[in-house]
Structure formats: C-alpha cells, structure tokens
N, C-alpha and C positions, 0 to 999 in steps of 0.2 A: 503494499500500499504506499503511503506517503509519509508516515512517521512511525517511530518505534511503538507508540501507544496503539496506532491502528493494527500495526502487525501483531501486537500482543493479543488485542482483541480477537482477531481473526484466528490466531493460533489457539485460543482458548476455546472458541465455538468448535473449530476442528477436532480437537482433542476429546471433547464431550461427544461430538457426533459420530467419530469414526468406530468406536467399539460397538455401538448399536447398529450401524451400518453393516459392518462385517459380519455381525451375527445374523441379520435377516438376510444378507446377500448370500451368504453360505447356505442357508435353507433354500434358497431359489437356484442353487446349483453354480453360484459363482464363488467357488470355494478356493480360488487362487487368485494373487494379485493380478496376473495377466487377464483372466476372465472378467474380474472387475473393471480393469481399465478399459477393455474392450466393450463392455456394456456401457461404460461412462462416455466413451468416445462414439457414441452410436450417430452416425450422419443421417439417420432417418428421424431423429428427434429435434424439434425445433420449438422455439417460444411462440406463443399464440400472438398474433398482431403483427409483431415486427419481423418475425421470421428469423430469429438468431439462433445460432448453433453453439454447442459447448465451446468451441474454440474461439468464439467471440469473447468469452468471459474468462476462459482457463487456459487458452493456448492448445497446442498439441504436444503430445509425447509419443516419439516413435518406439513402439514395443520392441523393435530390433535392437534398439541401443540401451535399454534398461537391463541392468543385471538383476535378474530374478533369483 
C-alpha cells in the first residue's frame, strides 16, 4: 500500500482470513497451494459492472516460477 500502517492493516486482515480460507478450500478439493492459486487466478471471473479481473487488483503470479 502507501504506508507502513496501511501495510500492517492489510497484513492483519490476511493473517485472520487465510486459515479459514485454506480450511474451506481444502474441503472443496483445493488442497495444494498450486490448486488454490489456479482457482484464484481464474480468467473467467470478473467483477460486475466494471468487468475487472483478479489481476487488476492483485497482479499475476506465474505458477511456473513459484517454488512449491
């Protein structure tokens, strides 16, 4: 983000969110980091109205470059 306080606020939210997300995702068959990333980077999902995609907000991670 734009400041240390903003970065810390985002980090705090993500740390609370991730354990629950991983639990739910695993129950739906997204039981590896690669499967979860592929699901998140779904080109078929866009916001309503403006038609934004995940990479408009989060960028893109090439799964081939990540050490799983």
